[in-house]
Legacy VTK file of the C-alpha trace (Angstrom):
# vtk DataFile Version 3.0
C-alpha trace
ASCII
DATASET POLYDATA
POINTS 149 float
122.928 218.756 -44.360
125.271 216.922 -46.687
128.609 218.239 -47.877
127.133 218.677 -51.358
124.100 220.607 -50.092
126.296 222.962 -48.065
128.637 223.504 -50.991
125.809 224.164 -53.429
123.945 226.524 -51.093
127.043 228.581 -50.281
128.204 228.561 -53.902
124.920 229.958 -55.201
124.724 232.481 -52.376
128.262 233.849 -52.691
128.347 233.915 -56.479
124.896 235.496 -56.719
125.455 238.015 -53.944
128.879 239.018 -55.228
127.591 239.579 -58.753
124.411 241.373 -57.698
125.917 243.545 -54.985
129.046 244.367 -56.980
126.996 245.268 -60.042
124.554 247.267 -57.935
127.316 249.336 -56.323
129.054 249.958 -59.654
125.918 250.824 -61.609
123.808 252.742 -59.111
126.209 254.769 -56.950
125.267 258.438 -56.735
121.732 257.743 -58.020
118.395 257.608 -56.252
118.759 253.799 -56.203
121.954 254.099 -54.095
122.216 257.650 -52.776
125.812 257.564 -51.576
128.899 259.268 -52.928
131.232 257.606 -55.366
133.908 257.595 -52.658
131.627 255.775 -50.199
130.514 253.328 -52.889
134.141 252.568 -53.736
134.937 252.049 -50.049
132.012 249.640 -49.640
133.009 247.834 -52.827
136.579 247.463 -51.549
135.312 246.045 -48.255
132.883 243.471 -49.538
134.041 242.254 -52.933
137.484 240.861 -51.947
135.911 238.993 -49.039
133.120 237.589 -51.183
135.632 236.560 -53.863
137.571 234.698 -51.157
134.346 232.960 -50.136
133.667 231.973 -53.752
137.216 230.627 -54.020
136.647 228.491 -50.936
133.461 227.029 -52.398
135.164 226.430 -55.750
137.839 224.507 -53.852
135.112 222.006 -53.004
134.299 221.661 -56.704
137.957 221.302 -57.687
138.618 218.722 -54.969
135.257 217.114 -54.223
134.916 214.836 -51.227
134.843 211.105 -51.729
131.339 211.030 -50.300
129.353 214.183 -51.103
126.362 212.610 -49.412
128.135 212.530 -46.039
126.070 214.236 -43.365
127.709 217.148 -41.597
126.327 217.396 -38.100
125.467 221.076 -38.117
121.990 222.459 -37.647
120.583 223.746 -40.929
120.265 227.273 -39.502
124.041 227.442 -38.962
124.549 227.183 -42.724
121.472 229.041 -43.978
121.063 231.659 -41.239
124.062 233.948 -41.809
123.531 234.356 -45.587
119.829 234.997 -45.057
120.595 237.543 -42.309
123.028 239.284 -44.657
120.433 239.535 -47.421
117.968 240.996 -44.920
120.471 243.494 -43.447
121.741 244.704 -46.821
118.220 244.922 -48.232
117.046 246.904 -45.214
120.018 249.286 -45.441
119.436 249.860 -49.153
115.695 250.396 -48.670
116.354 252.923 -45.881
118.840 254.765 -48.097
116.456 254.843 -51.051
113.492 256.019 -48.967
115.615 258.600 -47.142
117.372 259.755 -50.304
120.373 260.869 -48.281
118.409 263.499 -46.330
118.421 262.218 -42.746
120.872 259.357 -42.638
124.560 259.650 -43.427
124.075 257.264 -46.349
127.680 256.388 -47.005
128.392 255.555 -43.375
125.181 253.532 -43.038
125.950 251.506 -46.159
129.618 250.924 -45.288
128.717 249.879 -41.727
126.084 247.445 -43.005
128.563 246.011 -45.515
131.321 245.697 -42.911
128.988 243.967 -40.452
127.768 241.561 -43.134
131.294 240.686 -44.229
132.259 239.977 -40.618
129.189 237.804 -40.072
129.835 235.784 -43.220
133.542 235.411 -42.558
133.001 234.106 -39.043
130.289 231.663 -40.061
132.241 230.464 -43.111
135.279 229.659 -40.974
133.118 227.441 -38.781
131.442 225.695 -41.689
134.595 225.171 -43.753
136.544 223.970 -40.734
133.800 221.529 -39.860
133.354 220.190 -43.384
137.069 219.762 -44.077
137.782 218.431 -40.575
135.138 215.741 -41.153
136.763 214.902 -44.498
140.179 214.515 -42.841
138.718 212.305 -40.105
137.050 210.115 -42.730
140.305 209.857 -44.702
142.247 208.966 -41.540
139.703 206.277 -40.668
139.995 204.789 -44.171
143.812 204.779 -43.978
143.872 203.112 -40.572
141.690 200.205 -41.763
LINES 1 150
149 0 1 2 3 4 5 6 7 8 9 10 11 12 13 14 15 16 17 18 19 20 21 22 23 24 25 26 27 28 29 30 31 32 33 34 35 36 37 38 39 40 41 42 43 44 45 46 47 48 49 50 51 52 53 54 55 56 57 58 59 60 61 62 63 64 65 66 67 68 69 70 71 72 73 74 75 76 77 78 79 80 81 82 83 84 85 86 87 88 89 90 91 92 93 94 95 96 97 98 99 100 101 102 103 104 105 106 107 108 109 110 111 112 113 114 115 116 117 118 119 120 121 122 123 124 125 126 127 128 129 130 131 132 133 134 135 136 137 138 139 140 141 142 143 144 145 146 147 148
C-alpha cells in the first residue's frame, strides 16, 4: 500500500468510527438499542473516544505534513493495515448485537460492552503504533537518503 492509501483508509475509519460510535453511545444508552446503564455508557465513552481522537490526530498529522512522495510503497501486507479496523468493526458489532438481542437479561451488558471497547482500543492502538512507526520511519530514511546525495 502507498502512504496515501494508508492515510486515507485510516482517516476514514477513525473519523467514521469515532463519530458513529460516539453518537451511538450518547444517543442510545439505556434504550433497547444499547441496553446498558448511563454509568457504563459513560465509562465506555471515556475509554474509546480519547483514544480514537488521538488516532484521528495522528492521521491529520499526515494531512498537515504530507510526505514528499505519497505514492511511496510501504512494505506492509495489506491485512496489517486493514485487518485491525475490520476486526474492531466486527467485534463491536457483535457485542452490540448480543446486547440488543439479550436486552440485558443474561449478559452483564455494561461489562460486556466496556470489555469489547477496551479490547478494541488496545488492538487499534497496538496496530497504529506499528503502522505509524513504519510509515514515518520510511519517510525519515528517504529524507536521509536525499540529504546524503
